[in-house]
C-alpha positions as a Markdown table, in Angstrom:
| # | Residue | x | y | z |
|---|---|---|---|---|
| 1 | Met | -0.3 | 0.0 | -0.2 |
| 2 | Thr | 1.4 | 3.3 | -1.1 |
| 3 | Thr | 1.0 | 6.4 | 1.1 |
| 4 | Glu | 1.1 | 10.3 | 0.0 |
| 5 | Pro | 3.9 | 11.5 | 0.9 |
| 6 | Val | 4.4 | 13.9 | 4.1 |
| 7 | Val | 6.8 | 16.6 | 3.6 |
| 8 | Arg | 8.3 | 17.8 | 7.0 |
| 9 | Ala | 11.7 | 19.8 | 7.8 |
| 10 | Ala | 15.0 | 17.8 | 7.7 |
| 11 | Arg | 16.3 | 16.0 | 10.5 |
| 12 | Pro | 20.0 | 15.4 | 11.8 |
| 13 | Ala | 18.9 | 11.7 | 12.7 |
| 14 | Asp | 17.9 | 11.7 | 8.9 |
| 15 | Ala | 21.6 | 12.3 | 8.2 |
| 16 | Arg | 22.1 | 8.8 | 6.4 |
| 17 | Ala | 18.8 | 8.5 | 4.3 |
| 18 | Leu | 19.9 | 11.4 | 2.7 |
| 19 | Ala | 23.7 | 10.8 | 2.5 |
| 20 | Glu | 22.2 | 7.2 | 1.1 |
| 21 | Leu | 19.7 | 9.9 | -1.6 |
| 22 | Arg | 22.7 | 11.5 | -2.8 |
| 23 | Trp | 24.5 | 8.7 | -3.9 |
| 24 | Thr | 21.9 | 7.1 | -5.7 |
| 25 | Phe | 21.0 | 11.1 | -7.1 |
| 26 | Lys | 24.9 | 11.1 | -8.2 |
| 27 | Gln | 25.0 | 7.8 | -10.1 |
| 28 | Glu | 22.1 | 8.9 | -12.5 |
| 29 | Asp | 24.5 | 11.3 | -13.6 |
| 30 | Phe | 26.3 | 8.3 | -15.2 |
| 31 | Ala | 23.6 | 6.3 | -17.0 |
| 32 | Gly | 24.4 | 2.5 | -16.3 |
| 33 | Arg | 28.8 | 3.3 | -16.2 |
| 34 | Val | 29.2 | 4.7 | -12.4 |
| 35 | Pro | 33.0 | 4.7 | -11.7 |
| 36 | Thr | 33.9 | 3.7 | -8.6 |
| 37 | Pro | 32.9 | 6.5 | -5.1 |
| 38 | Ala | 36.0 | 8.8 | -4.4 |
| 39 | Arg | 34.3 | 9.2 | -1.3 |
| 40 | Asp | 32.2 | 6.6 | 1.6 |
| 41 | Val | 29.1 | 7.9 | 2.0 |
| 42 | Glu | 29.7 | 8.1 | 5.9 |
| 43 | Glu | 31.1 | 10.9 | 4.4 |
| 44 | Ala | 28.3 | 12.8 | 2.9 |
| 45 | Glu | 26.6 | 11.7 | 5.9 |
| 46 | Arg | 28.4 | 13.6 | 8.6 |
| 47 | Trp | 28.5 | 16.8 | 6.5 |
| 48 | Ile | 25.4 | 16.7 | 6.1 |
| 49 | Arg | 24.6 | 16.0 | 9.4 |
| 50 | Asp | 27.1 | 19.0 | 10.6 |
| 51 | Arg | 25.0 | 21.5 | 8.5 |
| 52 | Leu | 21.2 | 19.9 | 9.6 |
| 53 | Gly | 22.8 | 20.5 | 13.4 |
| 54 | Asp | 24.0 | 23.9 | 13.5 |
| 55 | Gly | 21.5 | 25.3 | 11.1 |
| 56 | Arg | 23.7 | 26.1 | 8.0 |
| 57 | Trp | 21.6 | 24.9 | 6.1 |
| 58 | Leu | 18.1 | 23.7 | 5.7 |
| 59 | Ala | 16.2 | 20.8 | 3.8 |
| 60 | Arg | 12.5 | 19.3 | 3.2 |
| 61 | Val | 11.9 | 15.6 | 3.0 |
| 62 | Ala | 9.3 | 14.0 | 1.5 |
| 63 | Glu | 8.4 | 11.0 | 3.9 |
| 64 | Ser | 6.1 | 7.8 | 2.3 |
| 65 | Glu | 5.8 | 4.1 | 4.3 |
| 66 | Gly | 8.8 | 5.3 | 6.6 |
| 67 | Arg | 11.4 | 6.5 | 3.9 |
| 68 | Ile | 12.2 | 9.3 | 2.4 |
| 69 | Arg | 11.6 | 9.4 | -1.1 |
| 70 | Gly | 12.5 | 12.9 | -2.0 |
| 71 | His | 14.7 | 15.8 | -0.7 |
| 72 | Val | 15.2 | 19.2 | -0.9 |
| 73 | Phe | 18.2 | 21.7 | 0.7 |
| 74 | Leu | 18.6 | 25.0 | 0.9 |
| 75 | Cys | 22.0 | 27.3 | 1.4 |
| 76 | Pro | 21.7 | 31.2 | 2.6 |
| 77 | Val | 24.0 | 33.6 | 0.8 |
| 78 | Glu | 25.3 | 36.4 | 2.2 |
| 79 | Arg | 24.8 | 39.5 | 0.6 |
| 80 | Met | 27.4 | 42.4 | 1.1 |
| 81 | Pro | 25.3 | 45.2 | 2.4 |
| 82 | Glu | 24.5 | 48.2 | -0.3 |
| 83 | Pro | 22.7 | 51.8 | 0.3 |
| 84 | Tyr | 19.9 | 50.7 | -1.5 |
| 85 | Glu | 18.6 | 47.7 | -2.0 |
| 86 | Asp | 18.0 | 45.4 | 0.9 |
| 87 | Asn | 21.1 | 42.7 | 1.5 |
| 88 | Asp | 19.0 | 39.6 | 2.8 |
| 89 | Pro | 19.9 | 36.1 | 2.1 |
| 90 | Val | 19.7 | 34.9 | -1.3 |
| 91 | Gly | 18.7 | 31.1 | -0.9 |
| 92 | Tyr | 20.8 | 28.7 | -2.9 |
| 93 | Val | 19.3 | 25.0 | -3.8 |
| 94 | Pro | 22.3 | 22.7 | -4.6 |
| 95 | Asn | 20.8 | 19.3 | -4.1 |
| 96 | Phe | 17.3 | 18.9 | -5.0 |
| 97 | Phe | 16.5 | 14.4 | -6.4 |
| 98 | Val | 13.0 | 13.0 | -6.0 |
| 99 | Met | 13.5 | 8.7 | -6.2 |
| 100 | Pro | 11.8 | 7.8 | -9.4 |
| 101 | Ser | 8.9 | 5.6 | -8.2 |
| 102 | His | 7.5 | 9.0 | -7.1 |
| 103 | Arg | 8.4 | 11.2 | -9.9 |
| 104 | Lys | 5.6 | 13.2 | -11.5 |
| 105 | Lys | 3.4 | 12.6 | -8.7 |
| 106 | Gly | 3.7 | 16.1 | -7.3 |
| 107 | Val | 6.1 | 15.4 | -4.8 |
| 108 | Gly | 8.9 | 17.1 | -6.1 |
| 109 | Ser | 6.2 | 20.2 | -6.2 |
| 110 | Ala | 5.3 | 19.9 | -2.7 |
| 111 | Leu | 8.7 | 19.5 | -1.7 |
| 112 | Leu | 9.5 | 23.2 | -3.3 |
| 113 | Thr | 6.7 | 24.5 | -2.4 |
| 114 | Ala | 7.5 | 23.3 | 1.5 |
| 115 | Leu | 11.0 | 25.5 | 1.3 |
| 116 | Gln | 9.6 | 28.5 | -0.8 |
| 117 | Glu | 7.1 | 28.8 | 2.6 |
| 118 | His | 9.7 | 28.9 | 5.6 |
| 119 | Ala | 12.4 | 31.0 | 3.7 |
| 120 | Gly | 9.8 | 33.2 | 2.4 |
| 121 | Gly | 8.5 | 34.1 | 5.8 |
| 122 | Ala | 12.0 | 35.0 | 7.7 |
| 123 | Gly | 14.6 | 34.4 | 5.3 |
| 124 | Pro | 16.7 | 33.7 | 2.0 |
| 125 | Thr | 14.8 | 34.3 | -1.3 |
| 126 | Val | 14.8 | 30.7 | -3.0 |
């Protein structure tokens, strides 16, 4: 039985699943000729846990049947102060992925909407 994914804030405890999805996502770049990774997934897991834990980055995940099926990350980028415009941070989306089995079902749109709702109120422009 497939349930509709629930979009929520990513937590440091999600780091392993997010790292594994990142590795899956990057394998798609090689169209079946996947090289041996230059680093292990544990490195990505630590990196993601650190950034989610200290608030440097934020992420939203789509979860269904107890598993993360997609994610989107946002890295706030500071802007130099200027005299005539605001210098609010802008948001850079470095990673956005939905499992193939959940594509074209509104999951990606739901992730982006959740990210925009969070960032739009008190943070970077996405």
